[in-house]
C-alpha positions as CSV (number, residue, x, y, z in Angstrom):
1,M,92.1,105.5,83.3
2,V,88.9,104.3,81.6
3,F,85.8,104.0,83.7
4,L,87.1,106.5,86.3
5,K,87.6,109.1,83.6
6,L,84.2,108.5,82.2
7,L,82.6,109.0,85.6
8,E,84.6,112.2,86.0
9,N,83.5,113.5,82.6
10,I,79.9,112.9,83.5
11,R,80.4,114.5,86.9
12,C,82.0,117.6,85.3
13,K,79.3,117.9,82.6
14,T,76.6,117.6,85.2
15,A,78.2,120.3,87.3
16,E,78.3,122.6,84.3
17,I,74.6,122.0,83.6
18,L,73.7,122.9,87.3
19,D,75.9,126.0,87.1
20,A,74.3,127.1,83.9
21,K,70.9,126.7,85.6
22,N,72.2,128.8,88.6
23,Y,71.3,126.0,91.0
24,T,73.0,126.1,94.4
25,P,75.9,123.6,94.3
26,V,75.3,120.2,95.8
27,Q,77.6,117.2,96.5
28,F,76.2,114.5,94.2
29,S,77.6,111.1,93.2
30,V,78.1,109.5,89.8
31,E,78.7,105.7,90.0
32,S,78.3,102.4,88.3
33,A,74.6,101.5,88.3
34,K,72.8,98.5,89.7
35,P,70.8,96.4,87.2
36,G,67.8,98.3,85.9
37,F,69.5,101.7,86.3
38,G,71.5,101.9,83.1
39,D,75.3,101.6,83.1
40,I,76.0,104.7,85.2
41,T,73.7,106.5,87.6
42,C,73.6,110.0,89.3
43,N,71.6,111.0,92.4
44,V,71.7,114.7,91.8
45,P,67.9,115.0,91.3
46,F,67.3,113.9,94.9
47,L,69.7,116.5,96.2
48,L,68.0,119.3,94.2
49,S,64.5,118.3,95.2
50,K,64.2,120.5,98.3
51,Q,65.9,123.4,96.7
52,L,63.7,123.4,93.6
53,K,60.5,122.2,95.4
54,K,60.0,119.5,92.7
55,S,60.0,115.7,92.8
56,P,63.3,114.0,91.9
57,Q,61.6,112.4,88.9
58,E,60.6,115.8,87.5
59,I,64.1,117.1,87.9
60,S,65.7,114.1,86.3
61,V,63.4,114.4,83.3
62,E,64.4,118.1,82.9
63,L,68.1,117.4,83.3
64,S,68.2,114.4,81.0
65,R,67.4,116.7,78.1
66,L,70.3,119.0,78.7
67,Y,73.3,116.7,78.0
68,Q,75.2,117.0,74.7
69,F,76.6,113.7,73.5
70,G,79.4,115.4,71.7
71,D,80.8,116.1,75.1
72,L,80.3,112.5,76.2
73,P,81.2,110.4,73.2
74,Q,81.1,107.1,75.2
75,I,77.5,107.7,76.3
76,K,74.6,106.6,74.1
77,K,71.6,107.8,76.1
78,V,70.7,109.8,79.2
79,E,67.2,109.2,80.6
80,S,65.2,109.7,83.7
81,H,64.4,106.6,85.8
82,P,60.9,106.6,87.5
83,S,62.6,106.6,90.9
84,G,64.3,109.9,90.1
85,Y,67.8,108.8,89.3
86,L,69.6,110.0,86.1
87,N,70.7,107.0,84.1
88,F,73.4,106.9,81.5
89,E,73.7,104.2,78.9
90,I,77.2,103.4,77.5
91,D,77.8,103.3,73.7
92,Y,79.6,100.0,73.7
93,T,80.6,100.2,70.0
94,K,83.0,102.9,71.1
95,F,83.6,101.9,74.7
96,N,84.7,98.3,73.8
97,N,87.7,99.4,71.8
98,I,88.9,101.9,74.5
99,V,88.6,99.3,77.3
100,I,90.2,96.3,75.5
101,S,93.0,98.3,74.0
102,A,93.8,99.9,77.4
103,S,93.6,96.7,79.4
104,I,96.5,95.0,77.6
105,E,98.9,97.8,78.5
106,E,101.5,97.0,81.1
107,N,100.4,99.5,83.8
108,Y,96.7,99.3,83.2
109,C,94.8,101.2,85.9
110,S,97.9,102.5,87.7
111,L,96.9,105.8,89.1
112,D,99.0,108.8,90.1
113,I,97.3,109.4,93.5
114,G,100.5,109.5,95.6
115,K,102.7,111.4,93.1
116,K,105.7,109.5,94.5
117,E,105.1,110.7,98.0
118,K,107.1,108.7,100.5
119,I,105.0,106.5,102.7
120,V,106.1,104.0,105.4
121,V,104.1,100.8,106.1
122,E,104.9,98.8,109.2
123,H,103.4,95.4,109.7
124,T,104.0,91.9,111.1
125,S,105.9,92.9,114.2
126,V,105.5,89.6,116.0
127,N,107.5,89.0,119.1
128,P,110.5,86.8,118.2
129,N,109.8,84.1,120.8
130,K,107.4,81.9,118.8
131,A,106.1,80.9,115.4
132,L,103.5,82.9,113.5
133,H,100.0,81.7,114.0
134,V,97.0,82.4,111.8
135,G,96.1,85.5,113.8
136,H,99.4,87.0,113.0
137,I,98.9,86.2,109.3
138,R,96.0,88.6,109.1
139,N,98.4,91.4,110.0
140,V,101.1,90.2,107.6
141,I,98.8,89.8,104.6
142,L,96.9,93.0,105.3
143,G,100.1,95.0,105.6
144,D,101.5,93.4,102.4
145,V,98.4,94.0,100.3
146,V,98.1,97.7,101.5
147,S,101.7,98.2,100.4
148,K,101.0,96.8,97.0
149,I,97.9,98.9,96.6
150,L,99.7,102.1,97.5
151,K,102.4,101.3,95.0
152,K,99.7,100.9,92.4
153,G,98.6,104.4,93.4
154,N,102.1,105.7,92.8
155,Y,103.3,106.1,96.3
156,D,107.0,105.5,97.2
157,V,106.4,102.7,99.7
158,K,108.9,101.4,102.3
159,V,107.9,98.3,104.3
160,L,109.2,97.8,107.8
161,N,109.0,94.9,110.3
162,Y,109.5,95.9,113.9
163,V,111.3,93.2,116.0
164,D,110.5,93.5,119.7
165,D,113.7,91.7,120.8
166,S,113.8,93.1,124.4
167,G,110.3,92.7,125.8
168,L,108.8,90.4,128.4
169,Q,108.0,87.6,126.0
170,V,111.7,87.4,125.0
171,A,112.6,87.4,128.7
172,D,110.2,84.4,129.2
173,I,112.1,82.1,126.7
174,I,115.5,83.2,128.2
175,V,114.1,82.2,131.6
176,G,113.1,78.9,130.1
177,F,116.6,78.2,128.7
178,K,118.5,79.4,131.7
179,Y,116.4,78.2,134.6
180,S,113.8,75.6,133.4
181,G,116.2,73.1,131.9
182,F,115.2,73.5,128.3
183,S,117.8,72.6,125.7
184,K,118.8,75.3,123.3
185,E,118.4,72.9,120.4
186,P,114.9,71.6,119.6
187,P,114.3,67.8,119.5
188,N,113.6,65.8,116.3
189,D,114.7,68.7,114.0
190,E,111.7,70.7,115.1
191,K,111.5,74.2,113.6
192,F,113.2,76.5,116.1
193,D,110.3,79.1,116.3
194,H,107.8,76.2,116.9
195,Y,110.0,74.8,119.7
196,C,110.4,78.2,121.4
197,G,106.7,79.0,121.2
198,D,105.0,75.7,121.7
199,T,107.3,74.3,124.4
200,V,109.7,76.8,126.0
201,Y,107.4,79.8,126.2
202,V,104.2,78.0,127.1
203,K,105.7,75.7,129.8
204,T,107.8,78.5,131.3
205,T,104.9,80.9,131.7
206,E,102.8,78.1,133.3
207,K,105.4,77.8,136.1
208,Y,105.2,81.5,137.2
209,E,102.0,81.0,139.2
210,S,103.5,78.2,141.3
211,D,107.1,79.4,141.4
212,K,107.4,83.1,142.5
213,Q,111.2,82.9,142.5
214,L,111.1,82.1,138.8
215,E,108.9,85.1,138.2
216,E,111.5,87.3,140.0
217,K,114.1,85.9,137.7
218,R,112.0,87.0,134.8
219,H,112.2,90.7,135.8
220,E,116.0,90.3,136.4
221,I,116.4,88.9,133.0
222,L,114.3,91.7,131.4
223,K,116.7,94.3,133.0
224,Q,119.8,92.4,131.8
225,I,118.4,92.2,128.2
226,E,118.4,96.0,128.0
227,D,122.1,96.1,128.9
228,R,123.6,95.2,125.6
229,T,127.0,94.5,127.2
230,S,125.6,91.7,129.4
231,D,125.8,88.0,128.6
232,V,122.1,87.7,128.9
233,S,121.6,90.4,126.3
234,K,123.9,88.6,123.9
235,M,122.1,85.3,124.6
236,A,118.8,87.0,123.9
237,Q,120.1,88.4,120.6
238,T,121.2,84.9,119.5
239,I,118.0,83.3,120.4
240,T,115.7,86.0,119.0
241,R,117.5,86.1,115.7
242,R,117.2,82.4,115.3
243,V,113.4,82.7,115.9
244,L,113.2,85.7,113.5
245,A,115.0,83.7,110.8
246,E,112.3,81.0,111.0
247,Q,109.5,83.5,111.1
248,L,110.8,85.1,107.9
249,K,110.8,81.7,106.2
250,T,107.1,81.6,106.9
251,V,106.3,85.0,105.6
252,W,108.5,84.5,102.5
253,N,106.6,81.3,101.8
254,L,103.4,83.5,101.8
255,G,105.0,85.9,99.3
256,V,105.6,88.7,101.8
257,F,108.8,90.8,101.8
258,Y,110.2,93.9,103.6
259,D,112.6,96.7,103.0
260,C,114.1,96.8,106.5
261,L,114.0,95.1,109.9
262,N,114.0,97.5,112.9
263,F,115.0,96.1,116.3
264,E,113.6,97.5,119.6
265,S,116.8,96.9,121.4
266,Q,118.6,99.2,119.0
267,I,115.9,101.9,119.5
268,I,116.4,101.7,123.2
269,H,120.2,101.9,122.9
270,S,120.1,104.7,120.3
271,K,118.9,107.1,123.0
272,L,116.0,108.2,120.8
273,W,113.6,107.9,123.8
274,E,115.7,110.2,125.9
275,K,115.5,112.9,123.3
276,I,111.8,112.5,122.8
277,F,111.3,112.3,126.6
278,E,113.0,115.7,127.1
279,K,110.9,117.2,124.2
280,L,107.7,115.9,125.8
281,K,108.6,117.4,129.1
282,S,109.7,120.8,127.6
283,D,106.5,121.0,125.5
284,N,104.3,120.1,128.6
285,Q,102.9,117.1,126.8
286,I,103.5,114.9,129.9
287,K,103.4,115.4,133.6
288,Y,105.1,114.1,136.7
289,E,102.8,112.7,139.4
290,D,103.7,113.6,143.0
291,S,100.9,111.6,144.7
292,G,98.2,109.1,144.2
293,D,98.3,105.7,142.4
294,N,100.8,107.0,139.9
295,A,103.1,108.8,142.3
296,G,106.7,109.0,140.9
297,C,105.5,108.2,137.4
298,W,105.6,110.3,134.2
299,V,102.1,110.1,132.6
300,I,100.3,111.4,129.5
301,S,96.7,112.5,129.7
302,T,94.2,111.0,127.3
303,E,90.8,112.6,126.7
304,G,88.0,110.8,128.5
305,E,90.2,108.1,129.9
306,D,92.7,107.5,132.7
307,D,96.2,108.9,132.4
308,K,98.6,106.5,130.7
309,I,102.0,105.8,132.4
310,L,105.0,106.4,130.2
311,V,107.8,106.0,132.8
312,R,107.2,104.0,136.0
313,S,108.4,105.2,139.4
314,N,111.4,102.9,139.1
315,G,112.5,104.7,136.0
316,V,111.5,101.9,133.6
317,A,109.8,103.0,130.4
318,T,106.6,101.3,129.4
319,Y,105.7,99.8,126.1
320,I,104.0,103.0,124.8
321,A,107.2,104.9,125.7
322,K,109.2,102.7,123.4
323,D,106.6,103.1,120.6
324,I,106.7,106.9,120.6
325,P,110.4,107.4,119.5
326,Y,109.9,104.7,116.9
327,A,106.9,106.5,115.5
328,A,108.9,109.8,115.5
329,W,111.8,108.0,113.6
330,K,109.4,106.7,111.0
331,L,108.0,110.2,110.4
332,G,111.6,111.7,110.2
333,L,111.1,113.9,113.3
334,V,114.5,112.9,114.7
335,D,117.9,112.4,113.2
336,D,118.4,108.9,112.1
337,P,120.9,107.2,114.5
338,F,121.2,104.0,112.6
339,S,123.4,102.5,110.0
340,Y,122.1,99.8,107.7
341,K,123.5,96.5,106.6
342,I,122.1,93.7,104.4
343,Y,120.3,91.1,106.5
344,S,119.7,88.7,103.6
345,T,118.4,88.5,100.0
346,Q,114.7,87.5,100.1
347,N,112.9,84.9,97.9
348,N,112.0,87.6,95.4
349,S,115.7,88.6,95.0
350,Q,114.9,91.9,96.9
351,K,117.6,92.9,99.5
352,L,116.4,93.0,103.1
353,Y,118.2,95.5,105.3
354,E,118.5,95.8,109.0
355,T,119.2,98.7,111.3
356,T,122.5,98.6,113.3
357,L,124.3,100.8,115.8
358,D,127.7,99.5,114.7
359,E,129.8,102.7,114.5
360,N,132.2,101.0,112.1
361,L,129.6,100.9,109.3
362,K,129.1,104.0,107.2
363,Q,125.6,105.3,107.0
364,N,123.9,104.4,103.7
365,E,122.6,107.7,102.5
366,K,120.3,106.1,100.0
367,L,118.4,104.1,102.6
368,N,116.1,106.9,103.8
369,L,113.2,105.1,105.5
370,S,111.2,108.0,107.0
371,G,108.0,109.2,105.3
372,N,105.6,112.1,105.4
373,K,102.9,109.5,105.9
374,V,103.1,106.4,108.1
375,I,100.7,103.4,108.3
376,T,101.1,101.1,111.2
377,V,99.1,97.8,111.0
378,I,98.1,96.7,114.5
379,D,95.0,94.9,115.7
380,N,92.2,96.8,117.4
381,R,93.2,95.8,120.9
382,Q,95.9,98.5,120.5
383,I,93.5,101.3,119.6
384,R,94.0,103.3,122.8
385,L,97.8,103.2,122.6
386,Q,97.9,103.9,118.9
387,K,95.5,106.9,119.5
388,I,98.0,108.3,122.0
389,V,100.9,108.0,119.5
390,T,98.8,109.4,116.6
391,N,97.8,112.5,118.6
392,L,101.4,113.1,119.7
393,M,102.8,112.8,116.2
394,A,100.2,115.3,114.9
395,K,101.5,117.8,117.5
396,F,105.1,117.2,116.4
397,K,104.5,117.4,112.7
398,E,101.4,119.2,111.4
399,N,101.7,118.0,107.8
400,G,102.6,114.5,108.7
401,V,100.0,111.8,108.8
402,Y,100.4,108.9,111.2
403,T,97.7,106.3,110.6
404,H,96.8,103.3,112.7
405,L,95.3,100.7,110.4
406,G,93.4,98.5,112.8
407,Y,91.5,95.3,112.3
408,E,89.7,92.8,114.5
409,S,91.4,89.6,115.7
410,V,91.3,86.1,114.4
411,T,89.6,83.6,116.8
412,L,89.4,79.8,116.7
413,S,86.2,77.9,116.1
414,A,85.1,75.5,118.8
415,D,85.8,72.6,116.6
416,T,89.3,73.7,115.9
417,V,90.0,74.3,119.6
418,K,88.7,70.8,120.4
419,S,90.9,69.4,117.7
420,L,93.8,70.8,119.7
421,G,92.7,68.8,122.7
422,I,91.4,71.8,124.6
423,S,87.9,72.0,126.1
424,V,86.1,75.3,125.5
425,D,82.7,76.9,126.1
426,G,81.1,78.9,123.3
427,E,81.4,79.0,119.5
428,S,84.9,80.6,119.3
429,T,88.0,81.3,121.4
430,Q,90.6,84.1,121.3
431,M,94.0,82.8,120.4
432,S,96.7,83.0,123.1
433,G,100.4,82.2,122.5
434,R,100.9,82.1,126.3
435,K,98.4,79.3,126.7
436,G,99.5,77.5,123.5
437,L,96.0,78.1,122.1
438,Y,96.6,78.8,118.4
439,V,97.2,77.1,115.0
440,N,100.5,78.0,113.5
441,A,100.7,79.3,110.0
442,D,103.2,76.7,108.8
443,A,100.9,73.9,109.7
444,V,97.9,75.5,107.9
445,L,100.0,76.1,104.7
446,E,101.4,72.6,104.7
447,T,98.0,71.0,105.2
448,L,96.4,73.1,102.5
449,I,99.3,72.5,100.0
450,Q,98.8,68.7,100.5
451,R,95.1,68.9,99.9
452,V,95.4,71.0,96.8
453,Y,98.2,68.7,95.5
454,N,96.0,65.6,95.9
455,E,93.0,67.2,94.2
456,S,95.2,68.5,91.3
457,K,96.8,65.1,90.8
458,N,93.3,63.5,90.6
459,R,92.2,66.0,88.0
460,N,95.4,66.2,85.9
461,K,96.9,62.8,85.4
462,N,99.4,64.1,82.8
463,L,101.0,66.9,84.9
464,S,104.6,66.5,86.1
465,E,105.5,66.5,89.8
466,S,106.9,70.0,89.6
467,E,103.8,71.3,87.9
468,L,101.6,69.7,90.6
469,Q,103.7,71.2,93.4
470,N,103.6,74.6,91.7
471,I,99.8,74.5,91.5
472,A,99.4,73.3,95.1
473,N,101.6,76.1,96.4
474,T,100.0,78.8,94.2
475,V,96.4,77.8,95.3
476,A,97.3,77.3,98.9
477,V,99.0,80.6,99.4
478,G,96.3,82.3,97.4
479,T,93.6,80.8,99.6
480,I,95.2,81.9,102.9
481,R,95.7,85.4,101.5
482,Y,92.2,85.7,100.2
483,E,90.6,84.4,103.4
484,M,92.5,87.1,105.4
485,I,91.6,89.9,103.0
486,K,88.0,89.5,102.0
487,P,86.3,90.2,105.3
488,D,85.7,93.8,106.5
489,L,88.5,95.0,108.8
490,D,86.1,95.5,111.7
491,K,84.8,91.9,111.5
492,I,86.4,89.1,113.6
493,I,87.5,86.2,111.5
494,T,86.6,82.9,113.1
495,F,89.2,80.5,111.8
496,D,88.1,76.9,111.3
497,L,90.7,74.4,110.2
498,K,88.3,72.5,108.1
499,T,86.2,75.2,106.4
500,S,89.3,77.3,105.6
501,L,90.5,74.5,103.3
502,R,87.4,74.4,101.2
503,L,88.0,75.0,97.5
504,E,84.5,76.2,96.4
505,G,82.2,79.2,96.7
506,D,83.6,82.7,97.2
507,T,87.1,81.5,97.5
508,C,90.5,82.2,95.9
509,S,90.4,78.9,94.1
510,Y,87.1,79.9,92.3
511,I,88.9,83.1,91.1
512,Q,92.0,81.3,90.1
513,Y,90.0,78.6,88.2
514,S,88.3,81.3,86.1
515,Y,91.8,82.4,85.0
516,A,92.7,78.8,84.2
517,R,89.5,78.4,82.2
518,A,90.5,81.4,80.1
519,S,93.9,79.8,79.6
520,R,92.3,76.6,78.2
521,I,90.5,78.6,75.6
522,L,93.6,80.4,74.5
523,E,95.6,77.1,74.4
524,K,93.4,75.9,71.5
525,I,94.0,78.7,69.1
526,Q,96.8,78.6,66.5
527,T,97.4,82.3,65.8
528,E,97.8,85.5,67.9
529,P,94.6,87.5,68.1
530,N,94.6,90.9,66.3
531,F,93.8,93.9,68.7
532,N,93.5,96.5,66.0
533,S,89.7,96.4,65.4
534,G,86.4,94.6,65.5
535,F,85.4,95.0,69.1
536,E,82.0,96.6,68.2
537,L,81.0,93.0,67.4
538,L,80.9,92.2,71.1
539,S,77.2,93.0,71.6
540,S,75.7,90.4,73.9
541,N,74.9,91.3,77.5
542,F,77.5,88.8,78.7
543,E,80.2,90.4,76.6
544,K,79.2,93.9,77.6
545,N,79.0,93.1,81.2
546,L,82.5,91.6,81.2
547,I,83.9,94.6,79.3
548,K,82.3,96.9,81.9
549,K,83.8,94.9,84.8
550,I,87.3,95.1,83.1
551,A,86.8,98.9,82.7
552,M,86.0,99.3,86.4
553,F,89.4,98.2,87.6
554,D,90.6,101.8,88.0
555,V,87.5,102.7,90.1
556,Q,88.4,99.9,92.5
557,V,92.1,100.8,92.6
558,N,91.1,104.4,93.4
559,D,88.7,103.3,96.1
560,S,91.2,100.9,97.7
561,V,94.1,103.4,97.7
562,K,92.1,106.3,99.2
563,N,90.4,104.2,101.8
564,L,93.2,101.7,102.5
565,S,90.8,98.9,101.8
566,P,92.2,95.6,100.4
567,K,88.7,94.1,100.5
568,V,87.7,96.3,97.6
569,I,90.2,94.5,95.3
570,A,89.3,91.1,96.7
571,R,85.6,91.8,95.9
572,Y,86.5,93.1,92.4
573,C,88.5,89.9,91.6
574,Y,85.5,87.8,92.6
575,D,83.0,90.0,90.6
576,L,85.2,90.0,87.6
577,S,85.5,86.2,87.8
578,V,81.7,85.8,88.1
579,A,81.3,88.0,85.0
580,F,83.8,85.8,83.1
581,S,82.1,82.6,84.2
582,S,78.8,83.9,82.9
583,F,80.4,84.8,79.6
584,Y,82.2,81.4,79.5
585,E,78.9,79.5,80.0
586,H,76.8,81.5,77.5
587,V,79.2,82.6,74.8
588,K,80.9,79.8,72.8
589,V,84.1,81.6,71.9
590,L,85.7,78.9,69.8
591,A,82.4,78.3,67.9
592,S,82.0,81.9,66.9
593,E,80.0,82.5,63.7
594,T,82.7,84.5,61.9
595,P,86.5,84.8,62.1
596,D,86.2,88.5,63.0
597,L,83.8,87.7,65.9
598,L,86.2,84.9,67.0
599,N,89.1,87.3,67.0
600,A,87.2,89.9,69.0
601,R,86.1,87.3,71.6
602,L,89.6,86.0,72.0
603,C,90.9,89.5,72.5
604,L,88.3,89.9,75.3
605,V,89.4,86.7,76.9
606,I,93.0,88.0,76.9
607,S,91.8,91.4,78.3
608,F,90.0,89.6,81.1
609,Q,93.1,87.5,81.9
610,K,95.5,90.4,82.0
611,T,93.1,92.4,84.2
612,L,92.5,89.6,86.6
613,K,96.2,88.8,86.9
614,S,96.9,92.4,87.7
615,A,94.2,92.6,90.3
616,L,95.3,89.3,91.9
617,G,98.8,90.7,91.9
618,L,97.7,93.5,94.2
619,L,96.5,90.8,96.6
620,G,99.8,89.0,96.2
621,I,98.1,86.0,94.6
622,D,99.4,84.2,91.5
623,A,97.1,83.3,88.5
624,P,97.8,79.7,87.5
625,E,97.4,78.4,83.9
626,R,96.1,75.1,85.2
627,M,94.4,73.8,88.3
């Protein structure tokens, strides 16, 4: 830790001063300052004003005289700001060496927040009846980045993908294949998940309104899917696994990987629900309705809202009833009924496991997937259902923490909808797989790769084909990831096919280009820079600002881990790149006045590169040497 430790030292020293003055304790903040407020600022004078019956400015003057710099060797000066804040000025002659030396270490700014506590992150969980569209990608990228951030905070993270292979949407494509005349093989070598989603699913669901018999077939198929001995169930397994295989190709191309696939059909057949159902009844968590609209149903009460049905009068469990045992399994509240086998080896050489109920396989004792904490990434349309699950899990396990990480949906801009040949009113439209109203992720990635390839080829005439392809893929994947991470989670993303492909402004390509710029500087030097000394020479505001940004990486990691906020790291990458761009424009590194200053500046460039690469890595984004 660098900046985080400095803030903590100031916080502790300030608390000691308040204690020595016998002031009533207050919850004050110490944080990086805005321009004009020193390097670090503290708001404690404002919080003491009422207690001491003095103005914040008077208090800050008094307190500023009480700090001993022997206790804060990296602080050069403490002064009162006219507004009342306490401002701290960093002694960069000492600070520079600490920051630059620390930044080149392999695990720079890794924090021991989790202390290796086991935490489960579940994300993606797209029905295996269609391709992933850009709305799904927000879930995929969010879950993946949260997992990476938690690992940086020293949590033992296991990543799961829940495969709903027994729901209505699976029944819809089986109806299409069995009763609507669709071939089981897609035409013209079309990707199988595209074919199932774009053609079989959409066209089959369109027929339900005009063909009531077909809709009856749908419910028959759904029942047969849940009987794993039936031919329909076996057919559904074959189809859904083909779709799943294609979906995984998409997420792997985006640099997303899992530890285990969990299948809903196996959760149903494992009898986990029956065990949880009996526990819910014995603990009086649910009730049986004898009369009214819910007569014959088992329901759960929710505060301030209508009761939620868990089991219908015909004995069929609802969606939420399937989610409860899965949540309990993730928290380790029930004995694990599954064995595990290797599904495949992923693009990053990591083994991907899948659950199985095959009794001939011996349980793999090392594959313990439950955690004391669980994070489930699902969009905010599921808030009510997730709240029910969260409240139930809290009653089952007091020390367990079940968290729903929600986010707003991705909509389509009016121009994008029109480009799909669909008329629409308004500025944006909610995506719908049933209506075929979406842009699939594969198409976006392919289009973006081609555009970046063309631009790179125009700029770099001497690059080989493989180098151009690598740059195109790196920038395209980075762009998609960054666009899904940088907005607040409670903000709807309006996806526009044209503007999403722009390569300027607050974009991933701007950040990646700053890394490539640094690479070009380093390419021109003949010797390795010496990191032993000389960093006190870095005295311009552009150099000090860049050093401070590098030092603040640990503050951003701490914030993002504790608040499950990927946006914090995205913003940091951008701010760090802006600081480097300003340094690059105003400081002529290779034209430095002395060899010692040249060496110090080259070390700073390397420090920036390593820090940015590490920060981008938390977002799952590569840092290219050329663009």
